[in-house]
C-alpha positions as CSV (number, residue, x, y, z in Angstrom):
1,M,106.2,112.7,101.6
2,T,104.3,111.1,98.6
3,G,104.9,112.2,95.0
4,L,104.7,110.4,91.0
5,G,107.4,111.7,88.7
6,A,108.2,110.5,84.7
7,G,110.7,111.4,82.5
8,S,111.9,110.2,79.4
9,A,115.0,110.4,76.6
10,E,115.8,109.3,73.2
11,R,118.4,109.6,70.5
12,G,117.7,107.9,67.4
13,Q,116.5,104.0,67.7
14,R,117.2,104.5,71.9
15,R,115.0,105.5,74.4
16,V,114.8,105.4,78.0
17,S,111.5,105.8,80.3
18,V,111.9,106.5,84.3
19,E,109.1,106.3,86.4
20,A,109.2,107.2,90.4
21,R,107.3,107.3,93.0
22,S,108.0,108.3,96.6
23,V,106.0,107.4,99.6
24,N,106.1,109.3,103.3
25,H,109.4,107.9,105.0
26,R,111.6,110.0,108.0
27,W,114.7,108.8,106.1
28,F,115.9,108.6,102.4
29,K,115.5,105.3,100.8
30,L,115.9,104.2,97.2
31,S,114.7,101.1,95.5
32,L,116.2,101.3,91.7
33,R,114.9,98.9,89.4
34,T,117.1,98.7,86.2
35,P,117.9,96.6,83.0
36,R,121.5,94.8,83.6
37,L,123.1,96.4,80.9
38,L,122.5,99.8,83.5
39,Q,123.6,98.1,86.7
40,A,126.8,100.2,86.6
41,L,125.0,102.9,86.8
42,E,122.6,102.3,90.0
43,S,125.5,104.6,92.1
44,E,125.2,107.3,90.0
45,I,121.3,106.9,89.4
46,E,120.7,107.0,93.7
47,A,123.6,109.9,94.4
48,R,121.7,111.7,91.8
49,A,118.3,110.7,93.7
50,Q,119.2,111.6,96.7
51,R,120.5,115.7,96.1
52,A,117.2,115.9,94.4
53,L,115.6,114.8,97.5
54,R,116.2,114.3,101.3
55,R,113.2,112.0,102.4
56,G,111.4,109.4,101.5
57,A,111.3,106.5,100.2
58,V,111.6,106.3,96.4
59,N,111.1,103.3,94.3
60,M,112.4,104.0,90.9
61,N,111.9,101.8,87.8
62,I,114.2,102.0,84.7
63,L,113.2,101.3,80.9
64,L,115.7,100.9,78.3
65,F,114.7,100.1,74.8
66,D,117.5,99.5,72.2
67,P,117.3,97.3,69.6
68,A,121.2,96.5,69.8
69,A,121.4,96.1,73.7
70,Q,118.4,93.9,73.6
71,A,118.8,89.9,74.0
72,R,119.2,88.0,70.5
73,P,117.7,84.4,69.9
74,E,120.1,81.3,69.2
75,L,119.3,78.4,67.9
76,D,121.1,75.2,69.5
77,A,122.0,73.0,66.7
78,Q,122.3,70.0,68.8
79,V,119.3,69.8,70.6
80,L,117.8,70.5,67.3
81,K,119.5,67.4,65.3
82,A,118.3,65.3,68.6
83,W,114.3,66.4,68.4
84,R,114.3,65.1,65.0
85,D,116.4,62.3,65.2
86,E,113.6,60.8,67.9
87,I,110.6,61.9,65.9
88,L,112.4,60.0,62.4
89,R,113.1,57.1,64.8
90,C,109.2,57.2,66.2
91,A,107.9,58.0,62.4
92,T,109.9,55.1,60.9
93,A,107.8,52.7,63.7
94,L,104.4,54.2,62.8
95,G,105.0,54.3,59.4
96,C,104.7,57.9,58.5
97,A,109.1,58.9,57.9
98,D,108.1,60.6,54.3
99,K,105.8,63.0,56.0
100,V,108.1,64.3,58.7
101,E,111.2,65.0,55.7
102,T,108.4,66.5,53.7
103,E,107.8,69.1,56.5
104,G,111.0,70.1,56.9
105,L,112.6,71.7,60.0
106,L,110.7,75.1,60.5
107,P,107.7,73.0,62.9
108,L,111.1,71.9,65.6
109,L,112.0,75.2,65.9
110,S,109.1,75.4,68.9
111,L,110.5,72.6,70.8
112,P,111.8,73.2,74.3
113,G,115.1,74.3,74.1
114,V,116.2,74.5,70.2
115,M,116.0,78.2,70.6
116,K,117.2,80.1,73.0
117,G,118.2,84.0,74.2
118,R,121.6,85.1,74.5
119,E,121.2,88.2,76.9
120,V,123.7,90.7,77.1
121,D,126.3,89.8,79.6
122,A,125.2,91.0,83.4
123,E,128.8,93.2,83.5
124,T,128.7,95.0,80.0
125,Q,128.9,98.8,80.8
126,P,126.8,100.8,79.0
127,D,128.4,103.2,76.1
128,N,128.8,107.0,76.9
129,E,125.7,107.6,74.7
130,T,123.7,105.4,76.2
131,A,124.8,106.3,79.7
132,A,123.9,109.7,78.7
133,L,120.4,108.8,77.8
134,V,119.5,107.9,81.0
135,L,120.9,110.0,83.1
136,E,119.3,112.6,81.3
137,A,115.9,111.0,81.2
138,V,116.2,110.3,85.2
139,D,116.9,113.4,85.8
140,N,113.9,114.3,84.4
141,A,111.7,112.0,86.0
142,L,113.1,113.6,89.7
143,R,112.8,117.0,88.6
144,D,108.8,116.3,87.8
145,L,108.8,114.1,91.7
146,V,110.0,117.3,93.4
147,Q,107.1,119.2,91.3
148,S,105.0,116.2,92.6
149,R,106.4,116.3,96.2
150,T,106.0,120.6,96.4
151,R,102.4,120.7,95.6
152,E,102.1,118.0,98.4
153,G,104.2,119.7,100.9
154,G,102.0,122.8,100.3
155,A,99.0,121.0,102.0
156,M,100.9,119.6,103.9
157,T,101.9,123.0,105.3
158,A,98.8,124.0,105.4
159,V,97.4,121.3,107.5
160,L,100.6,121.5,110.1
161,Q,99.3,125.5,110.3
162,R,95.6,124.7,111.3
163,E,96.8,122.4,113.6
164,L,99.2,124.9,114.8
165,D,96.2,127.6,114.9
166,A,94.3,125.3,117.2
167,A,96.9,124.3,119.7
168,L,97.1,128.5,120.1
169,V,93.6,128.6,121.1
170,L,94.4,125.8,123.8
171,I,97.2,127.3,125.4
172,A,95.0,130.6,125.3
173,D,92.4,128.6,126.9
174,I,95.2,127.6,129.7
175,T,97.0,130.0,130.2
176,P,94.3,132.3,132.3
177,R,93.0,128.9,134.4
178,S,96.2,128.2,135.6
179,A,97.1,131.3,137.3
180,L,94.5,130.0,139.5
181,V,96.6,126.9,140.3
182,A,99.0,127.9,142.5
183,A,96.5,129.2,144.9
184,A,94.3,126.5,144.9
185,A,97.1,124.5,145.7
186,R,98.3,127.0,148.5
187,D,94.7,126.8,149.9
188,R,94.2,122.8,149.5
189,L,97.5,122.6,151.6
190,L,96.5,124.9,154.0
191,S,93.8,123.3,154.5
192,R,94.1,119.6,155.0
193,V,96.9,120.6,157.3
194,R,94.4,122.4,159.6
195,A,92.3,119.8,159.4
196,L,94.7,117.4,160.8
197,S,95.8,119.9,163.1
198,E,92.1,120.0,164.7
199,G,92.5,118.0,168.0
200,L,96.3,118.2,168.6
201,A,97.9,119.3,171.7
202,A,99.6,122.8,170.8
203,G,102.8,121.3,171.4
204,L,102.0,118.7,168.6
205,R,100.6,121.6,166.1
206,P,102.7,122.4,163.1
207,D,105.4,125.5,163.3
208,E,103.8,128.1,161.5
209,R,106.9,129.5,159.5
210,E,107.7,126.1,158.7
211,L,104.4,125.8,157.1
212,A,104.4,128.9,155.6
213,R,107.7,127.3,153.6
214,E,105.8,124.3,152.7
215,V,102.9,126.2,151.4
216,C,105.1,128.1,148.9
217,F,107.3,125.1,147.9
218,A,103.1,123.4,147.1
219,A,102.4,126.9,145.2
220,E,106.3,126.9,142.9
221,R,105.7,123.1,141.9
222,S,102.2,123.8,140.9
223,D,103.3,127.5,139.2
224,V,103.2,126.7,135.1
225,T,104.4,130.1,134.0
226,E,107.4,128.6,132.3
227,E,106.2,126.0,130.8
228,L,103.5,128.2,129.0
229,D,106.0,130.4,128.0
230,R,108.5,128.0,126.4
231,L,105.3,126.5,124.4
232,H,104.2,130.2,123.0
233,E,108.1,130.1,121.8
234,H,107.8,126.7,120.5
235,C,105.0,127.8,118.9
236,K,106.5,131.1,117.0
237,R,109.5,129.5,116.0
238,F,107.6,126.8,114.5
239,A,105.1,129.2,112.6
240,A,108.3,130.9,111.3
241,L,109.8,127.5,109.9
242,L,107.0,126.5,108.3
243,G,106.7,129.8,106.4
244,Q,110.5,129.6,105.3
245,P,111.8,128.0,102.3
246,G,114.0,125.0,102.1
247,E,114.4,121.8,104.2
248,A,112.5,122.3,107.3
249,G,111.1,118.6,108.0
250,R,113.8,117.4,110.9
251,K,113.5,120.5,112.3
252,L,110.1,120.9,112.8
253,D,110.5,117.1,114.0
254,F,112.5,117.8,116.8
255,L,110.5,120.9,118.0
256,L,107.3,119.2,118.2
257,Q,109.2,116.6,120.4
258,E,110.1,119.7,123.3
259,M,106.5,120.9,123.1
260,L,105.4,117.2,123.6
261,R,107.8,117.4,126.3
262,E,106.4,121.0,127.5
263,A,102.2,119.4,127.9
264,N,103.5,116.5,129.7
265,T,105.3,118.5,132.4
266,L,102.2,120.8,132.2
267,G,100.0,118.1,132.4
268,S,101.6,116.8,135.8
269,K,101.9,120.0,137.6
270,T,98.3,120.6,136.9
271,P,95.6,118.2,138.9
272,E,92.8,120.9,137.9
273,A,90.4,118.5,135.6
274,S,89.4,121.5,133.6
275,I,92.8,122.2,132.8
276,T,93.7,118.5,132.3
277,H,91.0,118.2,129.7
278,L,93.0,120.8,127.9
279,V,96.3,119.4,128.3
280,V,94.8,116.2,127.1
281,E,93.8,118.0,123.7
282,L,96.6,119.6,123.4
283,K,99.0,116.6,123.2
284,C,96.7,115.2,120.9
285,C,96.9,118.4,118.6
286,F,101.3,118.0,118.6
287,E,101.0,114.6,118.3
288,R,98.8,114.8,115.0
289,M,101.3,117.6,114.2
290,K,104.6,114.9,114.9
291,E,103.1,112.4,112.6
292,Q,102.9,115.1,109.6
293,A,106.3,116.8,110.5
294,Q,107.7,113.9,109.9
295,N,106.5,113.2,106.4
296,L,107.8,116.8,105.3
297,E,111.1,117.2,103.3
């Protein structure tokens, strides 16, 4: 499910800002970006995110504003001396050494290698106050993200309900037509056998009892009553899952697999063109629902 959440927390000069974005994904996946100082908290942050979110690919970015934890500049005296000696050597050769002496060292500070940042060690543990501040901001961002995803889930549920209603209309159109399929299969088989039997000697004609048995088997193979009954039950269960609170995405996904299987069986047992077209529409409807349900938590 898609969503955007933001949260922050601050104590004195310390401030933590968290942004969390989620996109559709069948499983839970977290991509976390944190300052080096906070790497020790990543496992706890991931655990909190997984408790709040069951599905979705989540990108979380954490920014820490803490003057005590920032990289501090450091002067490299040896590099500075090397630059000064080289500049004096060249200035002496050009006859302007006095000018270099009067300008002092300040212009040399911007030369490469003179100033460098001394970063906080990657293994440094944040103090308890900083850790609590970060986790507070993370919780705030996750709550905001959950609210955003809840709104998205409501809109997605409405789409699934519309598709389910359309599927029920198609099933209702197929049901009366399917009642004629078995009789049509029986009549086709009888007509074909009789046509093939014309002109044959009496001893070569098929036995009437065997023929009747084969006709019954053909009619039974064309009966789709059970498939339609199961589709009705699956649709009822789907509607119930949509209406109840809590996690339902995976259940809906598995249920739609069964609904597609029944629709495939229905299509293979009914050669009638009028029913086949409706079954194709029904399968397309289920496929659209499956695509949406895979992203629903």
